[in-house]
C-alpha positions as CSV (number, residue, x, y, z in Angstrom):
1,M,9.5,15.0,-51.3
2,T,11.2,15.9,-48.0
3,D,11.9,19.5,-46.8
4,R,15.9,18.9,-45.7
5,L,18.6,16.5,-47.1
6,L,21.1,15.1,-44.5
7,W,23.8,12.8,-44.3
8,E,22.6,9.9,-43.3
9,R,19.6,9.4,-45.7
10,D,20.6,11.5,-48.5
11,G,24.0,11.7,-48.6
12,V,24.5,7.5,-48.9
13,D,24.8,7.6,-52.8
14,W,26.3,11.2,-52.7
15,P,29.2,11.9,-55.8
16,N,32.6,11.2,-54.3
17,R,31.3,10.8,-50.5
18,E,34.9,8.3,-49.8
19,S,36.3,12.2,-49.5
20,S,33.7,13.6,-47.7
21,R,34.2,15.0,-43.8
22,F,32.7,17.4,-42.1
23,V,34.7,20.4,-40.0
24,E,33.7,23.1,-37.6
25,A,34.8,26.7,-38.8
26,G,33.9,30.1,-38.0
27,G,30.8,28.8,-35.8
28,L,29.1,26.9,-38.8
29,M,29.0,22.6,-39.1
30,W,31.0,22.4,-43.0
31,H,30.7,19.8,-46.1
32,V,34.2,19.4,-47.3
33,Q,35.3,16.5,-49.4
34,Q,39.1,16.7,-50.3
35,M,41.4,14.6,-52.8
36,G,44.9,13.8,-54.2
37,Q,47.5,14.6,-53.6
38,G,50.1,17.7,-54.9
39,P,49.4,21.4,-54.9
40,V,46.0,22.6,-52.8
41,L,42.8,23.2,-55.2
42,L,40.3,25.5,-53.6
43,L,37.6,24.9,-55.9
44,L,33.9,27.0,-54.4
45,H,30.7,26.5,-56.6
46,G,27.9,28.7,-57.3
47,T,24.8,29.8,-56.1
48,G,22.3,26.8,-56.0
49,A,25.2,24.2,-56.0
50,S,27.2,22.3,-53.9
51,T,29.7,19.6,-54.3
52,H,28.0,18.1,-56.6
53,S,29.0,20.3,-59.1
54,W,32.2,18.9,-58.9
55,R,31.3,15.1,-58.8
56,D,33.1,14.0,-62.7
57,L,36.1,17.2,-62.9
58,A,37.6,16.8,-58.8
59,P,38.6,13.0,-60.0
60,R,40.4,13.9,-62.5
61,L,42.2,17.2,-61.1
62,A,43.1,15.1,-58.1
63,A,45.6,13.0,-60.2
64,Q,47.9,15.5,-59.3
65,F,46.2,17.8,-56.9
66,T,44.9,18.3,-53.1
67,V,41.3,19.2,-54.4
68,I,39.2,21.4,-51.0
69,A,35.6,21.7,-52.5
70,P,33.5,22.5,-49.3
71,D,29.2,22.9,-49.6
72,L,29.3,26.7,-49.4
73,P,27.0,27.7,-46.5
74,G,23.8,27.1,-46.4
75,H,23.8,24.9,-49.3
76,G,23.9,20.8,-49.4
77,F,25.4,19.4,-46.4
78,T,26.5,23.1,-44.3
79,A,25.1,24.2,-42.3
80,M,22.7,27.2,-42.3
81,P,25.1,30.2,-41.3
82,A,23.5,34.2,-39.5
83,P,21.5,35.8,-42.4
84,A,24.6,38.8,-43.0
85,Q,27.0,35.6,-43.9
86,L,24.8,35.4,-47.1
87,S,26.3,38.6,-48.4
88,L,29.9,38.5,-51.1
89,T,32.0,39.6,-47.6
90,G,29.8,37.4,-45.4
91,M,30.7,34.2,-48.1
92,A,34.2,34.9,-48.7
93,R,35.5,35.5,-44.9
94,A,33.3,32.0,-43.4
95,V,35.4,30.2,-46.7
96,A,38.4,31.8,-45.7
97,D,38.2,30.8,-41.3
98,L,37.7,27.4,-42.8
99,V,40.8,27.4,-45.1
100,D,42.6,28.5,-41.9
101,V,41.3,25.5,-40.0
102,L,42.5,23.5,-42.9
103,G,45.9,24.9,-42.4
104,L,46.5,24.3,-46.4
105,T,47.9,27.5,-48.4
106,I,45.8,27.3,-51.6
107,A,48.4,27.4,-55.3
108,G,44.8,27.7,-56.9
109,A,41.9,29.6,-56.5
110,V,39.1,27.9,-58.9
111,G,35.0,29.0,-58.4
112,H,31.8,28.7,-61.0
113,S,29.6,31.7,-61.1
114,A,29.5,33.5,-57.7
115,G,32.3,31.1,-56.8
116,A,34.9,32.6,-58.9
117,A,33.7,36.0,-56.9
118,I,33.7,34.9,-53.7
119,A,37.5,33.7,-54.3
120,V,38.8,37.1,-55.7
121,Q,37.2,38.8,-52.7
122,M,39.5,36.4,-50.9
123,V,42.2,37.7,-52.0
124,F,41.1,41.0,-51.8
125,G,41.1,40.5,-48.6
126,R,44.3,39.1,-47.7
127,R,43.1,35.5,-46.6
128,I,44.5,33.4,-49.8
129,A,46.9,34.3,-52.0
130,P,46.4,32.0,-55.0
131,Q,49.2,31.5,-57.8
132,V,46.2,31.6,-59.7
133,V,42.5,32.6,-59.9
134,M,40.3,30.1,-62.5
135,G,37.2,31.6,-63.6
136,M,34.5,28.7,-64.7
137,N,31.2,30.5,-66.5
138,A,32.1,33.5,-63.8
139,A,29.9,36.0,-62.4
140,L,32.0,39.1,-61.2
141,L,30.1,41.8,-63.3
142,P,26.6,43.0,-61.5
143,L,23.5,42.0,-63.5
144,D,22.5,43.9,-66.9
145,G,19.8,45.9,-67.5
146,A,16.4,45.9,-65.5
147,A,17.5,42.6,-63.5
148,R,20.1,44.5,-62.0
149,V,17.6,47.0,-60.4
150,L,14.8,44.5,-59.5
151,F,16.4,40.8,-59.1
152,P,17.7,42.1,-55.9
153,P,14.9,43.1,-53.9
154,T,12.4,40.2,-55.3
155,A,14.5,38.0,-53.9
156,R,15.1,39.8,-51.5
157,L,11.0,39.6,-50.9
158,M,11.8,36.1,-51.5
159,A,13.9,35.1,-49.0
160,A,12.4,37.8,-45.2
161,T,9.4,34.8,-45.8
162,S,10.2,31.1,-44.1
163,L,6.7,30.7,-47.3
164,A,8.3,31.5,-50.3
165,P,12.3,28.9,-49.5
166,R,9.5,25.8,-49.5
167,L,6.9,26.4,-52.3
168,F,9.6,26.7,-55.0
169,A,11.1,23.5,-53.1
170,W,8.2,22.7,-53.3
171,R,7.2,23.4,-57.0
172,A,11.5,22.6,-58.2
173,S,11.7,18.9,-56.8
174,D,9.2,17.8,-59.8
175,R,11.6,16.9,-62.6
176,T,10.0,19.3,-65.3
177,A,10.6,21.7,-63.2
178,V,14.5,21.0,-62.7
179,T,15.1,20.1,-66.4
180,R,13.8,23.6,-67.0
181,L,15.8,25.2,-64.6
182,I,18.9,24.0,-66.4
183,D,17.7,23.6,-69.8
184,G,17.9,27.9,-68.6
185,T,21.4,28.2,-68.1
186,G,22.7,26.8,-71.8
187,S,23.4,23.6,-70.4
188,T,22.3,19.8,-70.9
189,L,23.0,17.7,-68.3
190,D,22.3,13.5,-67.9
191,E,20.2,12.1,-65.4
192,R,22.4,12.3,-62.8
193,G,23.0,15.5,-62.9
194,L,19.6,15.9,-62.9
195,A,18.9,13.6,-60.1
196,L,21.1,15.7,-57.8
197,Y,20.0,19.1,-58.9
198,G,16.7,17.8,-58.2
199,R,17.9,16.0,-54.7
200,L,19.0,19.8,-53.7
201,V,15.9,22.3,-54.7
202,G,14.0,19.9,-52.7
203,D,15.5,21.0,-50.1
204,V,14.1,23.8,-47.2
205,K,18.0,25.5,-45.9
206,H,20.0,25.2,-49.4
207,V,16.5,27.4,-50.9
208,S,16.7,29.6,-48.5
209,A,20.4,30.3,-48.4
210,A,20.2,30.2,-52.5
211,L,17.5,33.0,-52.1
212,G,19.2,35.2,-49.0
213,M,22.7,34.6,-51.1
214,M,21.0,36.3,-54.2
215,A,18.8,38.6,-51.8
216,R,22.8,40.0,-50.3
217,W,24.9,40.2,-53.4
218,N,26.5,43.7,-54.7
219,L,29.0,42.7,-57.1
220,E,30.0,46.5,-57.3
221,N,32.3,47.2,-54.9
222,L,34.1,44.6,-56.4
223,E,33.8,45.0,-60.3
224,S,35.6,48.3,-59.6
225,R,38.1,46.8,-57.7
226,L,38.5,44.6,-60.3
227,R,41.1,47.5,-61.4
228,G,43.5,46.4,-59.0
229,L,44.0,42.5,-59.5
230,E,47.7,41.3,-59.6
231,V,46.9,37.7,-59.5
232,P,46.8,36.1,-62.5
233,L,43.0,35.6,-63.6
234,S,42.0,32.6,-66.5
235,L,38.4,32.5,-66.9
236,L,36.7,29.3,-69.3
237,V,33.3,30.6,-70.6
238,G,31.1,27.7,-72.6
239,A,29.7,29.9,-75.4
240,R,26.1,29.1,-74.7
241,D,25.6,30.6,-71.5
242,R,22.2,31.8,-70.3
243,A,22.5,33.4,-67.0
244,V,25.4,35.0,-67.2
245,P,26.9,37.0,-70.3
246,P,30.0,35.7,-72.0
247,A,30.5,38.9,-73.2
248,H,31.1,39.5,-69.4
249,A,34.3,37.5,-69.7
250,R,35.5,40.1,-72.1
251,R,34.2,42.6,-69.8
252,V,36.8,41.6,-67.3
253,L,39.4,40.9,-69.3
254,A,39.1,45.1,-70.2
255,G,38.9,46.3,-67.6
256,L,42.2,44.4,-65.6
257,P,45.9,46.4,-65.1
258,L,47.7,45.8,-68.2
259,T,50.4,44.1,-65.7
260,T,48.3,41.0,-64.2
261,P,48.5,38.1,-66.5
262,A,44.6,37.1,-67.9
263,T,43.6,34.1,-70.3
264,L,40.4,33.4,-72.0
265,T,38.6,30.5,-73.7
266,V,35.7,30.0,-75.1
267,L,34.0,26.4,-74.9
268,D,31.2,25.9,-77.2
269,G,28.6,24.4,-77.4
270,L,28.3,24.0,-74.3
271,G,26.0,26.7,-71.2
272,H,26.6,27.6,-67.4
273,L,27.6,24.4,-66.4
274,A,30.5,23.6,-68.9
275,H,32.5,21.8,-66.2
276,E,29.4,19.7,-65.4
277,E,29.2,19.0,-69.8
278,Q,32.9,18.4,-70.1
279,P,34.6,17.6,-66.9
280,E,37.6,16.7,-69.2
281,A,38.0,19.8,-70.7
282,A,37.4,21.8,-67.7
283,A,40.5,19.3,-66.9
284,R,42.3,20.2,-69.0
285,F,41.9,24.6,-68.8
286,I,42.9,24.3,-65.0
287,V,46.5,22.2,-65.4
288,D,46.8,24.6,-68.1
289,A,46.6,27.6,-65.9
290,M,48.0,26.4,-63.6
291,A,50.9,24.8,-65.3
292,A,51.6,28.4,-66.3
293,T,52.5,29.5,-63.0
294,E,55.8,27.5,-63.2
295,P,58.1,27.9,-61.3
296,R,56.1,28.7,-58.9
297,V,53.6,26.4,-58.7
298,R,55.0,22.9,-60.0
299,V,52.7,19.8,-61.5
300,R,52.9,17.5,-64.4
301,A,52.5,18.6,-68.3
302,A,48.5,18.9,-69.4
303,G,49.3,16.3,-72.3
304,G,47.3,13.3,-70.2
305,R,43.2,13.8,-71.9
306,S,41.6,12.4,-68.6
């Protein structure tokens, strides 16, 4: 096991490598993938993931959209930020700085898990003004029960020492451990997907960023602000999600203003990584959500099932 991802070595066979480039923004060197033409979609992965999470979905969307997908700070091949930047507000500010440097107007923001919270936070910060926010197994509410009290301090303790990420990376790089980790989300991935996650969790920097993000994540303020969300919100949920309770999506929608357009799509038999398990269904969800914003955003009809 190596404890550091290197683009020259690990990026050789990275999914959609031909769309990758490195961009400096906000004091960080970012790994960003860009493909396609049309209205701009910003794709934000969740904690512990990377651009690989969109490996099968992004090319499908690129037939109709300009797709922008970065590795979040500290994740994948993007540089590690200062610890404070791993908070929700810090992440939202960093991604917004990247969008500014890219000089693109975001028509639709797509976030998986914690990525959805970052997208919504960017909207509230007036850093982006998408026509619709699309959350896939979106983590927009605080954890329930004892986990709400115990998890953040535990993550902070692990993030505070350099030894914990190394031990976690060493243990998680074992294929059995990676399979167990993915199974715990309620999803089932193919060998390629498991191998990519194995590569990521074997990287100490990546693990440190994920732990630091968990330690500093606070959704209390975001939960209260959702009552004032004016941008349309479309949520996609895997019914078998074991990471974010599917019931959270209904709670989110119930708390939105009555004037805010909102939809919920549930995919049976899929887990937290539903967009990786069935990228075709995820692509249809996004195309439908974007089409519903016409005439402000023009995309082709959703009839073509990739």
